[in-house]
Backbone as JSON, one array per atom type, in Angstrom:
{
  "sequence": "MTILILGLSIFLGVHSARIVADGWRSSQIARYGENRWKGIYSLLSVIGFGLIVWGYGLSRGEPLDLWTPPPWARHVAALLTLPAFVLIVAAYVPGNRIKAAVGHPMMLGVVFWAAAHLLSNGRLGDILLFGGFLAWSALGFRAARARDRAAGTVYRSGSLARDAAVLAIGLLAWAGFAGFLHVWLIGVKPFG",
  "N": [[-6.7, 92.91, -75.35], [-7.24, 90.66, -73.96], [-5.31, 90.02, -72.0], [-5.65, 92.1, -70.18], [-8.32, 91.63, -69.39], [-8.0, 89.06, -68.27], [-6.26, 89.69, -66.14], [-7.91, 91.47, -64.65], [-9.95, 89.68, -64.02], [-8.63, 87.82, -62.35], [-7.53, 89.47, -60.28], [-9.77, 91.04, -59.33], [-11.48, 88.93, -58.91], [-10.29, 87.42, -56.82], [-10.41, 89.39, -54.86], [-13.1, 89.5, -54.56], [-14.06, 87.4, -53.13], [-15.03, 87.66, -50.51], [-17.33, 89.08, -51.03], [-19.01, 87.51, -52.69], [-18.79, 84.9, -51.78], [-18.55, 84.49, -48.93], [-18.84, 82.59, -46.87], [-17.53, 80.34, -47.99], [-14.97, 81.41, -48.2], [-14.34, 81.75, -45.47], [-14.34, 79.06, -44.69], [-12.16, 78.12, -46.15], [-10.07, 79.54, -45.01], [-10.17, 78.44, -42.46], [-9.54, 75.81, -43.11], [-6.97, 75.89, -44.37], [-5.51, 77.66, -42.86], [-4.83, 80.96, -41.66], [-2.46, 82.33, -42.46], [-1.52, 80.88, -44.71], [-3.72, 81.2, -46.41], [-3.63, 83.99, -46.74], [-1.18, 84.16, -48.04], [-1.64, 82.82, -50.51], [-3.72, 84.41, -51.47], [-2.39, 86.89, -51.65], [-0.38, 86.29, -53.54], [-1.92, 85.64, -55.83], [-3.18, 88.11, -56.12], [-1.02, 89.83, -56.73], [-0.16, 88.7, -59.15], [-2.51, 89.07, -60.69], [-2.67, 91.9, -60.59], [-0.28, 92.62, -61.9], [-0.84, 91.6, -64.46], [-3.0, 93.25, -65.08], [-1.77, 95.79, -65.25], [0.04, 95.33, -67.36], [-1.74, 94.5, -69.41], [-3.41, 96.76, -69.6], [-1.57, 98.66, -70.44], [-0.96, 97.58, -72.97], [-3.48, 97.91, -74.15], [-3.61, 100.64, -74.36], [-1.74, 101.07, -76.29], [-2.9, 100.15, -78.61], [-5.48, 101.63, -79.06], [-9.05, 101.5, -78.77], [-11.46, 103.53, -79.48], [-14.5, 104.21, -77.98], [-16.18, 106.25, -77.29], [-15.97, 109.85, -77.19], [-14.86, 111.76, -74.65], [-16.17, 114.84, -73.33], [-14.31, 117.96, -73.28], [-14.36, 119.19, -70.71], [-14.73, 117.1, -68.97], [-12.39, 115.95, -68.11], [-11.38, 117.75, -66.2], [-13.39, 117.73, -64.3], [-13.19, 115.08, -63.53], [-10.63, 115.09, -62.38], [-11.14, 116.63, -60.14], [-13.06, 115.03, -58.87], [-11.54, 112.95, -57.98], [-10.4, 113.89, -55.68], [-12.1, 113.52, -53.29], [-11.81, 110.75, -53.35], [-9.11, 110.27, -52.67], [-9.11, 111.35, -50.06], [-10.94, 109.64, -48.79], [-9.61, 107.18, -49.03], [-7.33, 107.64, -47.48], [-8.64, 107.97, -45.05], [-9.29, 105.37, -44.46], [-7.02, 104.37, -43.33], [-6.12, 105.97, -41.24], [-6.46, 105.8, -37.91], [-9.33, 106.27, -35.76], [-10.93, 108.36, -36.92], [-13.64, 110.47, -37.93], [-14.71, 110.21, -40.44], [-14.3, 107.58, -41.27], [-15.86, 106.41, -39.28], [-18.4, 107.28, -40.02], [-18.69, 106.33, -42.67], [-17.79, 103.7, -42.7], [-16.49, 101.86, -44.5], [-14.28, 103.28, -45.97], [-12.25, 102.9, -47.91], [-13.32, 101.28, -49.96], [-15.4, 102.97, -50.85], [-13.87, 105.12, -51.68], [-12.59, 103.98, -53.9], [-14.81, 103.71, -55.54], [-15.35, 106.44, -56.16], [-12.9, 107.07, -57.45], [-12.88, 105.3, -59.67], [-15.29, 106.0, -60.99], [-14.73, 108.67, -61.64], [-12.66, 108.31, -63.49], [-13.95, 106.85, -65.48], [-15.67, 108.78, -66.45], [-13.95, 110.5, -67.81], [-12.66, 109.06, -69.78], [-12.85, 107.25, -72.79], [-12.12, 104.92, -74.08], [-12.02, 101.43, -74.94], [-10.32, 99.8, -73.32], [-10.07, 101.47, -71.08], [-12.72, 101.55, -70.2], [-13.16, 98.88, -69.55], [-11.23, 98.55, -67.48], [-11.75, 100.67, -65.53], [-14.51, 100.46, -65.3], [-14.75, 97.83, -64.4], [-13.5, 98.03, -61.88], [-15.21, 99.9, -60.72], [-17.71, 98.54, -60.61], [-16.94, 96.35, -58.96], [-16.1, 97.69, -56.57], [-18.41, 99.09, -55.8], [-20.24, 96.98, -55.36], [-18.77, 95.63, -53.39], [-18.67, 97.55, -51.35], [-21.37, 97.74, -50.69], [-21.84, 95.09, -49.81], [-20.09, 94.94, -47.62], [-21.16, 96.87, -45.91], [-23.61, 95.68, -45.42], [-22.77, 93.37, -44.03], [-21.75, 94.64, -41.77], [-24.11, 95.75, -40.7], [-25.55, 93.39, -40.14], [-23.89, 92.24, -38.21], [-23.98, 94.14, -36.29], [-22.01, 96.05, -36.15], [-20.34, 98.93, -35.1], [-18.56, 101.77, -35.82], [-16.0, 103.39, -34.11], [-16.26, 106.75, -33.25], [-14.18, 109.49, -34.05], [-11.72, 112.02, -33.41], [-11.6, 115.6, -33.92], [-9.05, 116.43, -34.58], [-7.98, 114.12, -35.76], [-9.65, 113.93, -37.99], [-8.91, 116.3, -39.31], [-6.27, 115.62, -39.9], [-6.68, 113.49, -41.69], [-7.96, 114.86, -43.8], [-5.94, 116.74, -44.5], [-3.74, 115.07, -45.21], [-4.94, 113.57, -47.26], [-5.55, 115.62, -49.12], [-2.97, 116.61, -49.69], [-1.77, 114.28, -50.76], [-3.43, 113.88, -52.98], [-2.91, 116.28, -54.43], [-0.18, 115.98, -54.93], [-0.17, 113.63, -56.45], [-1.94, 114.24, -58.6], [-0.67, 116.52, -59.57], [1.99, 115.76, -60.17], [2.83, 112.93, -60.02], [0.95, 111.44, -61.54], [1.29, 112.1, -64.28], [3.9, 111.22, -64.58], [3.8, 108.45, -63.92], [1.56, 107.47, -65.36], [1.4, 108.91, -67.69], [-0.36, 110.89, -68.36], [-1.57, 114.15, -67.99], [-3.52, 115.34, -65.53], [-4.6, 117.96, -65.19], [-3.84, 119.13, -67.48]],
  "CA": [[-7.64, 93.02, -74.24], [-7.3, 89.39, -73.25], [-4.46, 90.08, -70.81], [-6.34, 93.0, -69.24], [-9.49, 90.92, -68.85], [-7.49, 88.01, -67.39], [-5.78, 90.34, -64.92], [-9.07, 91.93, -63.89], [-10.65, 88.5, -63.5], [-7.87, 87.27, -61.23], [-7.43, 90.44, -59.18], [-11.08, 91.33, -58.75], [-12.05, 87.67, -58.46], [-9.73, 87.15, -55.5], [-10.92, 90.41, -53.95], [-14.56, 89.37, -54.46], [-14.42, 86.21, -52.34], [-15.84, 88.08, -49.36], [-18.59, 89.61, -51.54], [-19.89, 86.49, -53.27], [-18.64, 83.57, -51.15], [-17.94, 84.73, -47.62], [-18.79, 81.32, -46.15], [-16.47, 79.54, -48.59], [-13.72, 82.06, -47.79], [-14.11, 81.4, -44.06], [-14.0, 77.63, -44.6], [-10.81, 77.94, -46.68], [-9.16, 80.04, -43.98], [-10.16, 77.42, -41.4], [-8.91, 74.6, -43.65], [-5.56, 76.07, -44.69], [-4.88, 78.59, -41.94], [-4.88, 82.35, -42.12], [-1.22, 82.72, -43.16], [-1.48, 80.26, -46.04], [-4.75, 81.89, -47.19], [-3.11, 85.31, -47.1], [-0.12, 83.97, -49.01], [-2.26, 82.52, -51.81], [-4.46, 85.63, -51.82], [-1.41, 87.9, -52.05], [0.27, 85.86, -54.78], [-2.88, 85.83, -56.91], [-3.4, 89.56, -56.27], [0.14, 90.39, -57.42], [-0.24, 88.22, -60.54], [-3.61, 89.8, -61.33], [-2.31, 93.31, -60.75], [0.72, 92.69, -62.96], [-1.53, 91.41, -65.75], [-3.8, 94.47, -65.33], [-0.85, 96.85, -65.7], [0.54, 94.95, -68.68], [-2.86, 94.52, -70.35], [-3.86, 98.14, -69.81], [-0.55, 99.28, -71.29], [-1.18, 97.1, -74.33], [-4.71, 98.51, -74.67], [-3.32, 102.04, -74.7], [-0.94, 101.04, -77.52], [-3.84, 99.93, -79.71], [-6.75, 102.07, -78.47], [-10.31, 101.39, -79.48], [-12.31, 104.58, -78.94], [-15.94, 103.95, -78.0], [-16.78, 107.58, -77.24], [-15.02, 110.92, -76.91], [-15.33, 112.55, -73.51], [-16.09, 116.29, -73.54], [-13.09, 118.51, -72.68], [-14.55, 119.51, -69.29], [-14.8, 115.87, -68.17], [-11.07, 115.74, -67.53], [-11.25, 118.59, -65.01], [-14.35, 117.2, -63.31], [-12.61, 113.83, -63.04], [-9.53, 115.43, -61.49], [-11.73, 117.08, -58.88], [-13.75, 113.9, -58.23], [-10.57, 112.08, -57.32], [-10.05, 114.44, -54.36], [-12.71, 112.73, -52.22], [-11.27, 109.39, -53.38], [-7.89, 110.27, -51.87], [-9.46, 111.57, -48.65], [-11.55, 108.41, -48.29], [-8.59, 106.13, -48.91], [-6.54, 107.98, -46.29], [-9.51, 107.72, -43.89], [-9.28, 103.94, -44.17], [-5.78, 104.0, -42.64], [-5.88, 106.81, -40.06], [-7.43, 105.34, -36.9], [-10.05, 107.24, -34.94], [-11.45, 109.54, -37.61], [-15.1, 110.43, -38.06], [-15.08, 109.81, -41.8], [-14.43, 106.12, -41.23], [-17.0, 106.09, -38.42], [-19.62, 107.54, -40.77], [-18.75, 105.57, -43.91], [-17.57, 102.3, -42.39], [-15.51, 101.25, -45.41], [-13.9, 104.38, -46.86], [-11.42, 102.46, -49.04], [-14.21, 100.85, -51.04], [-16.08, 104.14, -51.38], [-12.85, 105.87, -52.4], [-12.41, 103.34, -55.22], [-16.0, 104.08, -56.33], [-15.1, 107.8, -56.68], [-11.77, 107.02, -58.38], [-13.28, 104.62, -60.91], [-16.32, 106.82, -61.66], [-14.05, 109.83, -62.2], [-11.91, 107.9, -64.67], [-14.91, 106.49, -66.54], [-16.19, 110.03, -67.0], [-12.99, 111.2, -68.65], [-12.0, 108.15, -70.71], [-13.84, 106.55, -73.6], [-11.56, 103.79, -74.8], [-12.46, 100.12, -74.45], [-9.47, 99.4, -72.2], [-10.45, 102.29, -69.92], [-14.04, 101.15, -69.72], [-12.99, 97.59, -68.87], [-10.49, 98.73, -66.23], [-12.45, 101.49, -64.53], [-15.84, 99.88, -65.1], [-14.58, 96.66, -63.55], [-13.25, 98.47, -60.5], [-16.41, 100.56, -60.21], [-18.68, 97.5, -60.25], [-16.42, 95.62, -57.8], [-16.09, 98.5, -55.34], [-19.8, 99.38, -55.4], [-20.77, 95.74, -54.77], [-18.02, 95.37, -52.17], [-19.1, 98.5, -50.32], [-22.72, 97.32, -50.27], [-21.72, 93.84, -49.05], [-19.43, 95.23, -46.34], [-22.13, 97.58, -45.07], [-24.61, 94.67, -45.01], [-22.12, 92.57, -42.99], [-21.71, 95.48, -40.57], [-25.47, 95.81, -40.12], [-25.89, 92.06, -39.6], [-23.07, 91.99, -37.03], [-24.15, 95.23, -35.34], [-20.73, 96.75, -36.06], [-20.37, 100.39, -35.02], [-17.19, 102.27, -35.85], [-15.75, 104.4, -33.1], [-16.11, 108.11, -33.74], [-12.87, 110.01, -33.7], [-11.53, 113.41, -32.98], [-11.46, 116.62, -34.95], [-7.65, 116.41, -35.0], [-7.81, 112.99, -36.7], [-10.34, 114.33, -39.22], [-8.05, 117.28, -39.97], [-5.13, 114.88, -40.45], [-7.16, 112.77, -42.87], [-8.19, 115.83, -44.88], [-4.67, 117.31, -44.93], [-2.96, 114.04, -45.9], [-5.64, 113.28, -48.5], [-5.37, 116.75, -50.03], [-1.57, 116.62, -50.14], [-1.56, 113.12, -51.63], [-4.14, 114.17, -54.23], [-2.18, 117.33, -55.15], [1.07, 115.4, -55.41], [-0.43, 112.66, -57.51], [-2.51, 114.93, -59.76], [0.27, 117.5, -60.11], [3.29, 115.24, -60.58], [2.98, 111.48, -60.19], [0.07, 110.89, -62.57], [1.93, 112.23, -65.59], [5.12, 110.41, -64.56], [3.46, 107.03, -63.91], [0.51, 107.1, -66.32], [1.63, 109.62, -68.95], [-1.48, 111.79, -68.61], [-1.6, 115.29, -67.08], [-4.94, 115.55, -65.2], [-5.03, 119.35, -65.37], [-3.14, 119.69, -68.65]],
  "C": [[-7.69, 91.76, -73.38], [-6.49, 89.43, -71.95], [-5.1, 90.97, -69.76], [-7.52, 92.3, -68.59], [-9.06, 89.79, -67.91], [-7.02, 88.59, -66.06], [-6.91, 90.83, -64.04], [-9.81, 90.76, -63.26], [-9.94, 87.92, -62.28], [-7.91, 88.22, -60.05], [-8.78, 90.7, -58.52], [-11.78, 90.06, -58.27], [-11.59, 87.31, -57.06], [-10.33, 88.12, -54.48], [-12.45, 90.35, -53.8], [-15.0, 88.18, -53.61], [-15.33, 86.58, -51.17], [-17.21, 88.59, -49.8], [-19.54, 88.48, -51.93], [-19.83, 85.14, -52.58], [-17.96, 83.69, -49.8], [-17.83, 83.44, -46.8], [-17.68, 80.42, -46.66], [-15.1, 80.09, -48.18], [-13.37, 81.67, -46.35], [-13.71, 79.94, -43.92], [-12.59, 77.37, -45.13], [-9.76, 78.44, -45.69], [-9.04, 79.02, -42.85], [-9.39, 76.18, -41.86], [-7.4, 74.75, -43.8], [-4.8, 76.93, -43.68], [-4.82, 79.98, -42.53], [-3.64, 82.75, -42.9], [-1.15, 82.14, -44.56], [-2.52, 80.92, -46.95], [-4.23, 83.25, -47.66], [-1.99, 85.2, -48.14], [-0.66, 83.71, -50.41], [-2.98, 83.75, -52.34], [-3.49, 86.7, -52.35], [-0.76, 87.55, -53.37], [-0.67, 86.07, -55.97], [-3.15, 87.32, -57.17], [-2.26, 90.2, -57.05], [0.14, 89.96, -58.89], [-1.33, 88.97, -61.29], [-3.27, 91.24, -61.58], [-1.27, 93.49, -61.86], [0.09, 92.54, -64.34], [-2.39, 92.63, -66.1], [-2.9, 95.57, -65.89], [-0.36, 96.56, -67.12], [-0.59, 95.06, -69.72], [-3.38, 95.92, -70.63], [-2.86, 98.9, -70.68], [-0.7, 98.87, -72.74], [-2.43, 97.74, -74.95], [-4.51, 99.97, -75.05], [-2.5, 102.13, -75.99], [-1.78, 100.84, -78.76], [-5.23, 100.32, -79.25], [-7.95, 101.85, -79.39], [-11.26, 102.39, -78.82], [-13.77, 104.21, -79.09], [-16.73, 105.25, -77.93], [-15.7, 108.59, -76.89], [-15.56, 111.77, -75.76], [-15.25, 114.05, -73.84], [-14.86, 116.85, -72.82], [-13.21, 118.79, -71.17], [-14.51, 118.27, -68.38], [-13.47, 115.59, -67.47], [-10.89, 116.52, -66.22], [-12.2, 118.12, -63.9], [-13.79, 115.91, -62.7], [-11.47, 114.11, -62.06], [-10.06, 115.88, -60.13], [-12.44, 115.95, -58.14], [-12.78, 112.93, -57.54], [-10.14, 112.62, -55.96], [-10.76, 113.69, -53.24], [-12.21, 111.28, -52.2], [-10.02, 109.3, -52.51], [-8.2, 110.44, -50.39], [-10.05, 110.29, -48.05], [-10.53, 107.29, -48.11], [-7.69, 106.4, -47.71], [-7.35, 107.67, -45.03], [-9.52, 106.24, -43.5], [-8.08, 103.56, -43.3], [-5.44, 104.85, -41.42], [-6.91, 106.4, -39.0], [-8.11, 106.51, -36.19], [-10.49, 108.49, -35.66], [-12.95, 109.37, -37.86], [-15.56, 110.07, -39.46], [-15.26, 108.29, -41.84], [-15.62, 105.71, -40.38], [-18.31, 106.27, -39.19], [-19.79, 106.6, -41.97], [-18.61, 104.07, -43.66], [-16.46, 101.67, -43.22], [-15.05, 102.29, -46.43], [-13.03, 103.97, -48.04], [-12.3, 102.08, -50.22], [-14.92, 102.05, -51.68], [-15.11, 105.04, -52.15], [-12.6, 105.31, -53.79], [-13.61, 103.63, -56.12], [-15.78, 105.46, -56.96], [-14.0, 107.79, -57.73], [-12.2, 106.43, -59.72], [-14.31, 105.44, -61.68], [-15.68, 108.03, -62.33], [-13.33, 109.47, -63.49], [-12.82, 107.43, -65.8], [-15.45, 107.73, -67.23], [-15.24, 110.64, -68.03], [-12.26, 110.32, -69.66], [-13.04, 107.35, -71.48], [-13.31, 105.39, -74.41], [-12.01, 102.48, -74.16], [-11.63, 99.67, -73.25], [-9.8, 100.17, -70.94], [-11.77, 101.84, -69.33], [-13.97, 99.79, -69.01], [-12.32, 97.78, -67.51], [-11.32, 99.47, -65.19], [-13.87, 101.01, -64.28], [-15.79, 98.65, -64.21], [-14.36, 97.05, -62.1], [-14.46, 99.17, -59.9], [-17.44, 99.53, -59.77], [-18.22, 96.75, -59.0], [-16.52, 96.43, -56.52], [-17.5, 98.84, -54.87], [-20.43, 98.15, -54.75], [-20.07, 95.41, -53.45], [-18.43, 96.28, -51.04], [-20.47, 98.09, -49.78], [-22.65, 96.06, -49.4], [-21.1, 94.09, -47.67], [-20.38, 95.94, -45.39], [-23.21, 96.61, -44.58], [-24.04, 93.77, -43.91], [-22.06, 93.35, -41.68], [-23.07, 95.55, -39.89], [-25.85, 94.49, -39.47], [-25.13, 91.77, -38.3], [-23.25, 93.06, -35.95], [-22.87, 96.03, -35.14], [-20.95, 98.26, -36.05], [-18.92, 100.85, -34.95], [-17.07, 103.44, -34.89], [-15.54, 105.76, -33.74], [-14.8, 108.68, -33.23], [-12.88, 111.47, -33.32], [-11.41, 114.34, -34.19], [-10.02, 116.65, -35.47], [-7.39, 115.28, -36.0], [-8.48, 113.31, -38.04], [-9.49, 115.32, -40.02], [-6.84, 116.61, -40.6], [-5.52, 114.14, -41.71], [-7.32, 113.73, -44.05], [-6.87, 116.4, -45.41], [-3.84, 116.29, -45.72], [-3.61, 113.71, -47.25], [-5.46, 114.37, -49.54], [-3.94, 116.81, -50.58], [-1.27, 115.46, -51.08], [-2.21, 113.34, -52.99], [-3.36, 115.18, -55.06], [-0.87, 116.78, -55.73], [0.86, 114.44, -56.56], [-0.95, 113.36, -58.77], [-1.5, 115.87, -60.4], [1.53, 116.91, -60.69], [3.28, 113.76, -60.95], [2.13, 110.9, -61.31], [0.71, 110.96, -63.95], [3.18, 111.35, -65.67], [4.8, 108.92, -64.66], [2.53, 106.62, -65.04], [0.72, 107.78, -67.68], [0.52, 110.59, -69.31], [-1.44, 112.88, -67.55], [-3.06, 115.6, -66.76], [-5.43, 116.97, -65.45], [-4.44, 119.98, -66.62], [-4.01, 119.9, -69.84]]
}
């Protein structure tokens, strides 16, 4: 678990700078320049992510069950990830009303993804991984919305066509991942 915890600490720590130390983050960008900051940020993110993948794989090899999810939780989790995919797509398709309404759909999508996985997994490694991402994304979403309110940020409302594109791409990505990629990459069949 040490490697997983180290990876989560690095990855989520770097990604939490804006949540817990926005002023410090801004001063570091001013001091070192935006490109150097992004380089350090990216390097630490890749290292943290690699440690998360490695540590989570190790935790699955020696699982410590804390609770046994009911059989239906797996199906509910698979369905809860659908809005996660739609929200994540909404973060990248410009001019959609989902982003205008939510403000930070990527963060909210991670909330759905992590909550869904916590519901259907009861091992210590799962709880550390998905619980860590759930706490980070919930706090990050709250902080981002507070920054928006303080700055008076209003997201431009989009068109019905952009909304339809977000929904279609999100649904297709979800179906592809749940139907094929999840079992190939993770070894677990969401609907199996």
